[in-house]
N, C-alpha and C positions, 0 to 999 in steps of 0.2 A: 504493500500500500504506500509506504514511504517513497519508494522509487517512482511509483506512478504519480504521486503528488508532485515530486520534483520534476518529473518529465513534463507535466502539464504547466507547471510554473515556468519552465523553460520556454514552452510554446507561447505562453502569454507574453513573456519577456521579449521574444523575437518579434511577435506581432507589434508590440509597442516600439521596438527598435526600428521596424520598417518605416514608421512615420518620422523617425528622428535622423536617419542617416542623410547627410548632405555631401555635396562635392568637397566642401572644405574639410569635413570629417574624414572623407576618403583620402584626401591629400595628407592629412595629419597621420592617418593610419599607415600609409605607405612610407612616410618619413621616419616612422619608428623602426623600420626594417631596411636599413641601407644595405647595398650590395658590398661584397668584399672581393678583392682580387683573387682569382683562382689561377693556379699553375697549369690548369687543364689545357689551356691554349693561350696564345699571346693576348687576345682581346677578351678572354673569358672572365666572367664574374659569377660569383655564387650569390644566390638570393635565398635566404631562409626566412620564411614567414611562419606563422603558427600552424600552418596546415600542410605544407609540403616544402621540399628543397629542390632547387634547380640551379644547374650550371648552364649558362648561355654564352654563345659567341656574340658579343655586343657589337661587333663590326659587321658580321654577316646577318645578325638578327635572327638567330636560330637557337632554340633550346636543344642542347646536346644530350643532357641526361637529367631526368627528374625522378623523384621518389616520393611516394605517399603511402601511408598506411590507412586504408579505408576500413571502417569497422561496421559490423552489423548493427550495432546500437545507433550509430549516426545515420546509417541507411534507413533504419526504421523511423527516424524522425522526419525524413524528407516530406512525406505526405501531410504531416501535421504542421510542420513549420511553414510550408508553402511559400518559399522565396519566390517572388514574382520575377519572371524573365522579361522584365521591362524596366525602364528608367535606370536608376543608379545601379541596380542589381544585374543589368545586362550591358552596361556601358563598359567600353574598353579603356584601360589606363596604362601608361608607362610606369615602370618602376621609378622610384625617386632618383632623379639625376639622369634618366634615360630619355630618349626622344619619343615623341608621339608618332606612331607609324600609320595613322589612319589614312593619310593622303597617299601613301604608297599603295595601299589596297585599292583605293579609288582609281589610281593611275593604272594598276595592273588590270583591273576589270574593264577599263576602257579599251585595252588592247585585246584581251582574250575573248570578250563578248562578241567581237567581230567574227570570231570562229565558232560561236555558239557555246563557249565555255564560260566558266565562272570560277573565281578564286575566293575561298572563304578564309576567315580568320580561324585557322585550324588549331583547336585546343589539342594539347598532348594529354593533360589530365582534364577529363570532361567536366563541364559545368554541372551536369546533373549529379555526378559523383560527389560534388561539393555543395549541393543545395540543402544540406542539413543545417547550414548556418549562413546568415547573410554575408558575413565577412569572408567566409570560405568561398562562397559563390563569386564575390567581387574579386578575390584574389585569382580565381581561375581565369578571369577575363583580363589577363595581363600580357601586353606585348612582349616579344622577345623571349621572356622567361617561361611562358606557357603557350605560345602560339607561333605559328609560322604560316607562310603562304601555302595554302592547301587547296588542291583541286576539289571543287564541290562534289564531284562524283565519288572521290575517295572519302570525303567527309561523311557522306550519307551512304557509303558503301562499306568497304572492309573496316574502316575506322569505327563507324557506329556499330558494326557487328561485334567488334571487340568490346566496346562500351556496354552493349547489351549483355554480353556474356558475364562481364564483371558484375553488373547489377543483379543477374541471376544468382551468382555465387554469394553475393552479399545478403541474400535472404536467409542464409543458414550459417554464415561464417565471415570472419574478417578476411580481407584480401590485401596483399601487399603488391603495389604496382610500381614499375619503372617504365619510363618511356622517353622518347626524344625524336629528333629529326636527324637526317643524315644526307650527305651528298648534295649535288647541285645539278639542276637542269636549266639554269639560267638565272637571271636577276630581274627585278623590277625596281623602278626608282620614281620618286616624285620630283626629282631635280635637286633635292637636298639630301634625302636619305635613300640608300639602296639596300634592299632586302634580297637575300638569297631565296630562290625557289627550290626547296629541298627535293631530292629524288625519292626519298623514302621517309615514312614514319615507322616507328618500331615500338614494341611493348614486351615487357616481361610481366606475367601475371602469376603470382604465387598464391594458391588457395589450398589450405591444408598442407599436405606434403607434396602437392603437385605443382610443377612449374611449367607454364605454357609460354611459348615465345612466338612473336609474330613480326614478320618483315613485310611492310605494306608499301608497295609502289604508289607514289603520289601522282596517279594518272587518271585521266578522264574515263578510262575503260574499266575502272574498278567497280565491282558490285558486291553486295552483301554475300551473295552466293559463292563468291570466290575466296572467302575467308579460309576454307580448308586448304586451299592451295598456297596460303601465305604462312603456314605453320613451319617453323624452323626449330632446330634444337638449340639449347642454350650455347653449346659449343660453336654452332654455326653462326649464331647471332654475335657472339664475342669475336669471331673471326671477321665477320662483316664490318663490325664497328671498329675493331682494333683495340678494344678495351673491354673489361668486365664491368658492366653497369652496377652490379651488386656490390662492388668494392669501391666505387667512386664516392658514393654518398651513403654514409652510415647514419 
């Protein structure tokens, strides 16, 4: 009973919080969690917030490796907390001291839409995984450290297929996730900022004693049905990346 009362108190608090969060508060929140220099690459920085860790190449604007522990308890809260995917809870933000990349995505879509394509702000760690808390949801919508230029077909294809698998696992257990982007198939620029268009997204999903790995081409041809073709071993993923993600962020 005590746990149930605490849970509902949390729900009421979050509902109250929704009416209080402003852009100034978001700026203040981000300022509390500055990046630190990482030796992972020349332009790499690490960003640790209360919900996940990320190392990103701040010159190429790519999240290279991220880590988050998702819990069943938090997942169970999502339908009750009901973080709206509108307004401040769906707005994109740069990490404190980093550039705003919104105009790069606009410029990229001007180009690709001529060929019937679309580029999304592609989460590595999904918004819906973090919708148990308004601040976690806000942190998920962060340029460079949790997003890269992603073909919309992959976004709603193999990538969302991975997201849905994880949500299924979370119904019964905690899930540890690693993810990032890799490679380059070009760049897009707004004239001031240039973002790399990754060739792949990748994930390691640990549920119970099982570790699943996915190597996801960032292509227009990707569909949800192709996920089984994107399964790789942990050893193959490490070989592809050139590092072991599980040893980079502890």
